[in-house]
TIGU-700217 format. One record per atom (N, C-alpha, C): residue in three letters; atom name; y, z, x. Coordinates in Angstrom, 3 decimals, always signed. Atoms other than C-alpha are relative to their C-alpha. Layout:
<sites>
  residuo  atomo        yy        zz        xx
      Ala     CA         Y         Z         X
...
</sites>
This chain:
<sites>
  residuo  atomo        yy        zz        xx
      Unk      N    +0.858    -0.076    -1.652
      Unk     CA    +3.740    -5.732   -21.327
      Unk      C    +1.023    -0.691    +1.192
      Unk      N    -1.079    +0.273    -1.569
      Unk     CA    +6.865    -5.977   -18.506
      Unk      C    -1.026    -0.407    +0.976
      Unk      N    +0.497    +0.327    -1.374
      Unk     CA    +4.212    -5.964   -15.780
      Unk      C    -0.673    -1.351    -0.246
      Unk      N    +0.530    +1.026    +0.035
      Unk     CA    +2.237    -8.653   -17.129
      Unk      C    +0.549    -1.378    -0.389
      Unk      N    -0.899    +0.989    -0.195
      Unk     CA    +5.027   -11.044   -17.864
      Unk      C    +0.560    -0.072    +1.150
      Unk      N    -0.184    +0.257    -1.171
      Unk     CA    +6.163   -10.242   -14.364
      Unk      C    -0.870    -0.710    +0.709
      Unk      N    +1.174    +0.250    -0.613
      Unk     CA    +3.191   -10.996   -12.981
      Unk      C    -0.307    -1.737    -0.331
      Unk      N    +0.523    +1.587    +0.103
      Unk     CA    +2.761   -14.532   -14.907
      Unk      C    +1.372    -0.762    +0.459
      Unk      N    -1.014    +0.640    -0.253
      Unk     CA    +6.435   -15.463   -14.061
      Unk      C    -0.449    -0.137    +1.690
      Unk      N    +0.372    +0.379    -1.496
      Unk     CA    +5.248   -14.643   -10.107
      Unk      C    -1.039    -1.149    +0.354
      Unk      N    +1.079    +0.711    -0.304
      Unk     CA    +2.068   -16.384   -10.670
      Unk      C    +0.473    -1.367    -0.221
      Unk      N    -0.772    +1.257    +0.281
      Unk     CA    +3.978   -19.605   -12.151
      Unk      C    +0.832    -0.582    +0.942
      Unk      N    -0.725    +0.399    -1.347
      Unk     CA    +6.238   -19.432    -9.238
      Unk      C    -0.715    -0.509    +1.169
      Unk      N    +0.733    +0.727    -0.635
      Unk     CA    +3.713   -19.601    -6.753
      Unk      C    -0.855    -1.148    -0.198
      Unk      N    +0.888    +1.403    +0.591
      Unk     CA    +1.474   -22.142    -8.628
      Unk      C    +0.872    -1.136    +0.343
      Unk      N    -0.890    +1.433    +0.161
      Unk     CA    +4.546   -24.775    -8.805
      Unk      C    -0.018    -0.096    +1.390
      Unk      N    -0.100    +0.159    -1.649
      Unk     CA    +4.650   -24.277    -4.998
      Unk      C    -1.159    -0.397    +0.772
      Unk      N    +1.345    +0.113    -0.397
      Unk     CA    +1.079   -24.618    -4.495
      Unk      C    -0.478    +0.693    +1.305
      Unk      N    +0.249    -1.170    -0.862
      Unk     CA    +0.770   -20.999    -2.648
      Unk      C    -0.997    +0.646    -0.302
      Unk      N    +1.143    -1.037    +0.189
      Unk     CA    -2.116   -19.668    -4.427
      Unk      C    -0.954    -0.379    +1.184
      Unk      N    +0.915    -0.239    -1.197
      Unk     CA    -3.855   -20.755    -1.344
      Unk      C    +0.158    +0.870    +1.015
      Unk      N    -0.724    -1.013    -1.080
      Unk     CA    -1.984   -18.548    +0.603
      Unk      C    -0.241    +1.398    -0.595
      Unk      N    -0.392    -1.428    +0.922
      Unk     CA    -1.908   -15.409    -1.902
      Unk      C    -1.237    +0.278    +0.134
      Unk      N    +1.432    -1.041    -0.485
      Unk     CA    -5.468   -13.963    -0.478
      Unk      C    +0.810    +1.540    +0.050
      Unk      N    -0.340    -1.008    -0.187
      Unk     CA    -5.502   -10.500    -0.620
      Unk      C    +0.168    +0.533    +1.258
      Unk      N    -0.465    -0.296    -1.308
      Unk     CA    -5.061    -9.947    +3.042
      Unk      C    +1.352    -0.410    +0.267
      Unk      N    -1.355    +0.490    -0.797
      Unk     CA    -1.935   -12.272    +3.534
      Unk      C    +0.917    +0.681    -0.950
      Unk      N    -1.294    -0.680    +0.977
      Unk     CA    -0.148   -10.453    +0.154
      Unk      C    +0.048    +1.607    +0.643
      Unk      N    -0.188    -1.448    -0.891
      Unk     CA    -1.184    -6.951    +1.908
      Unk      C    +0.995    -0.248    +1.565
      Unk      N    -0.764    +0.195    -0.807
      Unk     CA    +0.396    -8.598    +5.019
      Unk      C    +1.701    -0.208    +0.084
      Unk      N    -1.420    +0.060    +0.987
      Unk     CA    +3.510    -9.435    +3.078
      Unk      C    +0.511    +1.182    -0.415
      Unk      N    -0.299    -1.266    +1.023
      Unk     CA    +3.628    -6.304    +1.258
      Unk      C    +0.700    +0.924    +1.108
      Unk      N    -0.303    -0.845    -1.345
      Unk     CA    +3.707    -4.520    +4.646
      Unk      C    +1.307    -0.205    +0.767
      Unk      N    -1.241    +0.397    -0.485
      Unk     CA    +6.187    -6.523    +5.975
      Unk      C    +1.495    +0.343    -0.712
      Unk      N    -1.111    -0.449    +1.067
      Unk     CA    +8.560    -6.041    +3.033
      Unk      C    +0.059    +1.533    -0.152
      Unk      N    -0.004    -1.562    -0.050
      Unk     CA    +7.893    -2.307    +3.061
      Unk      C    +0.908    +0.482    +1.639
      Unk      N    -0.412    -0.258    -1.669
      Unk     CA    +8.884    -2.526    +7.133
      Unk      C    +1.667    -0.303    -0.366
      Unk      N    -1.171    +0.297    +0.422
      Unk     CA   +12.174    -4.333    +5.767
      Unk      C    +1.022    +1.245    -0.612
      Unk      N    -0.653    -0.976    +0.981
      Unk     CA   +12.924    -1.573    +3.429
      Unk      C    +0.163    +1.526    +0.869
      Unk      N    -0.154    -1.414    -0.675
      Unk     CA   +12.381    +1.233    +5.902
      Unk      C    +0.964    -0.550    +1.380
      Unk      N    -0.896    +0.473    -1.076
      Unk     CA   +14.714    -0.383    +8.480
      Unk      C    +1.254    +0.480    -0.409
      Unk      N    -1.603    -0.371    +0.817
      Unk     CA   +17.749    +0.048    +6.227
      Unk      C    +0.128    +1.460    +0.076
      Unk      N    -0.464    -1.424    -0.172
      Unk     CA   +17.257    +3.757    +6.355
      Unk      C    -0.494    +0.715    +1.277
      Unk      N    +0.166    -0.469    -1.463
      Unk     CA   +16.032    +4.285    +9.929
      Unk      C    +0.531    +0.971    +0.687
      Unk      N    -1.040    -0.820    -0.739
      Unk     CA   +18.570    +5.729   +11.541
      Unk      C    +1.081    +0.790    -0.960
      Unk      N    -0.674    -1.420    +1.107
      Unk     CA   +20.182    +7.745    +8.331
      Unk      C    -0.166    +1.085    -0.024
      Unk      N    +0.433    -1.555    +0.301
      Unk     CA   +20.405   +11.223    +8.032
      Unk      C    -0.083    -0.152    -1.851
      Unk      N    -0.038    -0.198    +1.340
      Unk     CA   +19.492   +12.357    +4.657
      Unk      C    +1.002    -0.208    -0.928
      Unk      N    -1.054    +0.112    +1.044
      Unk     CA   +22.757   +12.682    +3.297
      Unk      C    +0.244    -1.256    -0.087
      Unk      N    -0.014    +1.445    +0.026
      Unk     CA   +23.231    +9.003    +4.173
      Unk      C    -0.681    -0.712    -0.788
      Unk      N    +1.208    +0.711    +0.848
      Unk     CA   +20.264    +7.633    +2.597
      Unk      C    +0.179    +0.364    -1.236
      Unk      N    -0.195    -0.356    +1.546
      Unk     CA   +21.094    +9.496    -0.548
      Unk      C    +1.238    -0.778    -0.357
      Unk      N    -1.252    +0.579    +0.141
      Unk     CA   +24.663    +8.269    -0.262
      Unk      C    +0.246    -1.620    -0.207
      Unk      N    +0.248    +0.933    +0.197
      Unk     CA   +23.185    +4.649    -0.133
      Unk      C    +0.374    -1.078    -1.098
      Unk      N    -0.455    +0.501    +1.141
      Unk     CA   +24.244    +3.876    -3.821
      Unk      C    +1.365    -0.063    +0.110
      Unk      N    -1.461    +0.455    -0.020
      Unk     CA   +27.966    +4.096    -2.974
      Unk      C    +0.153    -0.815    +0.638
      Unk      N    -0.051    +1.041    -0.966
      Unk     CA   +27.600    +1.504    -0.648
      Unk      C    -0.093    -1.480    -0.865
      Unk      N    +0.331    +0.627    +0.800
      Unk     CA   +27.836    -1.551    -2.556
      Unk      C    -0.806    -1.109    +0.444
      Unk      N    +0.624    +1.045    -0.818
      Unk     CA   +26.711    -3.970    +0.320
      Unk      C    -1.657    +0.747    +0.485
      Unk      N    +1.323    -0.488    -0.210
      Unk     CA   +23.938    -1.582    +1.444
      Unk      C    -1.075    -0.147    -1.159
      Unk      N    +0.736    -0.353    +1.510
      Unk     CA   +22.595    -0.741    -2.138
      Unk      C    -0.359    -1.452    -0.268
      Unk      N    +0.543    +1.381    -0.063
      Unk     CA   +22.349    -4.471    -2.504
      Unk      C    -1.116    -0.381    +0.751
      Unk      N    +1.631    +0.315    -1.035
      Unk     CA   +19.908    -4.829    +0.584
      Unk      C    -0.750    +0.675    -0.419
      Unk      N    +1.086    -1.088    +0.631
      Unk     CA   +18.069    -1.893    -0.924
      Unk      C    -0.874    -0.584    -1.003
      Unk      N    +0.317    +0.555    +1.250
      Unk     CA   +17.604    -3.728    -4.149
      Unk      C    -0.833    -1.104    +0.456
      Unk      N    +0.673    +1.375    -0.427
      Unk     CA   +16.729    -6.936    -2.648
      Unk      C    -1.524    +0.270    +0.429
      Unk      N    +1.282    -0.427    -0.610
      Unk     CA   +13.899    -5.067    -0.520
      Unk      C    -0.916    +0.201    -0.849
      Unk      N    +0.647    -0.721    +1.297
      Unk     CA   +12.701    -2.932    -3.491
      Unk      C    -0.686    -1.076    -0.653
      Unk      N    +0.809    +1.220    +0.374
      Unk     CA   +11.962    -6.333    -5.405
      Unk      C    -0.636    -0.677    +1.064
      Unk      N    +1.060    +0.745    -0.933
      Unk     CA   +10.186    -7.832    -2.497
      Unk      C    -0.866    +1.008    -0.022
      Unk      N    +1.047    -0.685    -0.055
      Unk     CA    +8.054    -5.093    -2.145
      Unk      C    -0.575    +0.216    -1.504
      Unk      N    +0.587    +0.405    +1.083
      Unk     CA    +7.482    -5.151    -6.234
      Unk      C    -0.269    -1.288    -0.368
      Unk      N    +0.836    +1.164    +0.181
      Unk     CA    +6.698    -8.647    -6.474
      Unk      C    -1.063    -0.179    +0.798
      Unk      N    +1.324    +0.024    -0.617
      Unk     CA    +4.196    -8.490    -3.578
      Unk      C    -1.054    +0.871    -0.277
      Unk      N    +1.070    -0.991    +0.773
      Unk     CA    +2.587    -5.375    -5.445
      Unk      C    -0.748    -0.718    -1.143
      Unk      N    +0.390    +0.663    +1.396
      Unk     CA    +2.672    -7.282    -8.553
      Unk      C    -1.248    -1.229    +0.284
      Unk      N    +0.916    +1.289    +0.158
      Unk     CA    +0.969   -10.450    -7.255
      Unk      C    -1.379    +0.657    +0.579
      Unk      N    +1.484    -0.191    -0.970
      Unk     CA    -1.569    -8.493    -5.033
      Unk      C    -0.910    +0.391    -1.120
      Unk      N    +0.712    -0.219    +1.064
      Unk     CA    -2.574    -6.558    -8.336
      Unk      C    -0.453    -1.320    -0.790
      Unk      N    +0.452    +0.879    +0.972
      Unk     CA    -2.779    -9.735   -10.501
      Unk      C    -1.136    -0.731    +0.823
      Unk      N    +1.030    +0.840    -0.911
      Unk     CA    -4.782   -11.797    -7.496
      Unk      C    -1.413    +1.192    -0.253
      Unk      N    +1.444    -1.179    +0.203
      Unk     CA    -7.197    -8.447    -7.463
      Unk      C    -0.571    +0.247    -1.425
      Unk      N    +0.277    -0.315    +1.493
      Unk     CA    -7.133    -8.029   -11.279
      Unk      C    +0.146    +1.615    +0.145
      Unk      N    +0.130    -1.442    +0.343
      Unk     CA    -5.992    -4.363   -10.980
      Unk      C    +1.048    +0.324    -0.840
      Unk      N    -1.432    -0.692    +0.691
      Unk     CA    -4.141    -2.766   -13.810
      Unk      C    +0.801    +1.044    +0.649
      Unk      N    -0.944    -0.930    -0.777
      Unk     CA    -1.185    -1.353   -12.142
      Unk      C    +0.060    +1.155    -0.717
      Unk      N    -0.273    -1.166    +0.670
      Unk     CA    -0.568    +1.004   -15.015
      Unk      C    -0.886    +0.828    +0.148
      Unk      N    +0.925    -0.612    +0.144
      Unk     CA    -3.812    +2.151   -15.506
      Unk      C    -0.445    +0.853    +1.534
      Unk      N    +0.370    -0.286    -1.279
      Unk     CA    -4.495    +2.690   -11.658
      Unk      C    +1.022    +1.210    +0.188
      Unk      N    -1.083    -0.970    -0.514
      Unk     CA    -1.143    +4.575   -11.314
      Unk      C    -0.561    +1.364    -0.983
      Unk      N    +0.032    -1.232    +1.298
      Unk     CA    -2.000    +6.797   -14.727
      Unk      C    -1.283    +0.937    +0.727
      Unk      N    +1.397    -0.745    -0.330
      Unk     CA    -5.696    +7.459   -12.991
      Unk      C    +0.417    +0.951    +1.398
      Unk      N    -0.387    -1.025    -1.064
      Unk     CA    -4.065    +8.724    -9.562
      Unk      C    +0.947    +0.981    -0.400
      Unk      N    -0.621    -1.179    +0.516
      Unk     CA    -1.577   +10.831   -11.085
      Unk      C    -0.770    +1.008    -0.556
      Unk      N    +0.810    -0.988    +0.290
      Unk     CA    -4.411   +12.690   -12.367
      Unk      C    -0.884    +0.468    +1.164
      Unk      N    +0.808    -0.336    -1.232
      Unk     CA    -6.291   +12.824    -9.324
      Unk      C    +0.849    +0.951    +0.642
      Unk      N    -1.099    -0.812    -0.394
      Unk     CA    -3.164   +14.263    -8.009
      Unk      C    +0.034    +1.283    -0.676
      Unk      N    -0.006    -1.135    +0.769
      Unk     CA    -2.913   +16.654   -10.598
      Unk      C    -0.809    +1.103    +0.303
      Unk      N    +1.088    -0.841    -0.253
      Unk     CA    -6.304   +18.071    -9.536
      Unk      C    +0.023    +0.396    +1.587
      Unk      N    -0.417    -0.027    -1.064
      Unk     CA    -5.438   +17.757    -5.998
      Unk      C    +1.160    +0.856    +0.639
      Unk      N    -1.626    -0.771    -0.467
      Unk     CA    -1.865   +19.438    -5.941
      Unk      C    +0.242    +0.676    -1.323
      Unk      N    -0.437    -1.037    +1.287
      Unk     CA    -2.004   +22.322    -8.619
      Unk      C    +1.261    +0.207    +0.183
      Unk      N    -1.351    -0.473    -0.024
      Unk     CA    +1.429   +23.453    -9.534
      Unk      C    -0.218    +1.366    +0.796
      Unk      N    -0.250    -1.543    -0.366
      Unk     CA    +0.874   +27.029    -8.868
      Unk      C    -0.297    +0.002    +1.883
      Unk      N    +0.385    -0.044    -1.371
      Unk     CA    -0.409   +25.851    -5.213
      Unk      C    +0.971    -0.980    +0.932
      Unk      N    -0.677    +0.836    -0.867
      Unk     CA    +1.709   +22.858    -4.165
      Unk      C    +1.807    +0.122    -0.386
      Unk      N    -1.519    -0.054    +0.292
      Unk     CA    +5.350   +23.939    -5.760
      Unk      C    +0.472    +0.121    +1.134
      Unk      N    -0.837    +0.014    -1.241
      Unk     CA    +7.859   +23.359    -3.080
      Unk      C    -0.779    +0.147    +1.081
      Unk      N    +0.684    +0.430    -1.436
      Unk     CA    +5.290   +22.520    -0.402
      Unk      C    -0.179    -1.433    +0.236
      Unk      N    +0.522    +1.635    -0.109
      Unk     CA    +4.547   +19.262    +1.400
      Unk      C    -1.248    +0.165    +0.872
      Unk      N    +1.125    +0.118    -1.089
      Unk     CA    +1.248   +19.920    +3.028
      Unk      C    -1.018    -0.718    -0.889
      Unk      N    +1.416    +0.631    +0.877
      Unk     CA    -1.866   +17.769    +2.146
      Unk      C    -0.824    +0.873    -0.571
      Unk      N    +0.863    -1.137    +0.778
      Unk     CA    -4.103   +19.168    -0.337
      Unk      C    -0.804    +0.666    +0.415
      Unk      N    +1.013    -0.794    -0.702
      Unk     CA    -6.730   +20.030    +1.855
      Unk      C    +0.522    +1.436    +0.727
      Unk      N    -0.523    -1.338    -0.881
      Unk     CA    -4.356   +22.603    +3.460
      Unk      C    +0.473    +1.190    -1.079
      Unk      N    -0.446    -0.600    +1.290
      Unk     CA    -3.502   +23.925    -0.099
      Unk      C    -0.709    +1.266    -0.784
      Unk      N    +0.538    -1.194    +0.482
      Unk     CA    -5.992   +26.410    -0.612
      Unk      C    -0.655    +0.758    +1.184
</sites>
């Protein structure tokens, strides 16, 4: 279980620094939002082509990896604090989305599920 192992590493990191007191769901969501903002900032003014080519820029790609890691860490910590099984929640959400976005109605379209029918 890679997820549980990573959550334990992150929990130990926080505990060793006495940060559990700060890791409330609200604070973790705020931190997660900030990190998503930093990731968004990297792509903000890039063209679609430039954004796809960021993997060819070692410095730019390193920044992307770092921000994705920050987002992932805060998401893992939030799920751990709230006792959310990320894998089960994601699997359940995919099943919901399969119902909301039937292949025959959604293929190649970017509309909200309520507009498909």
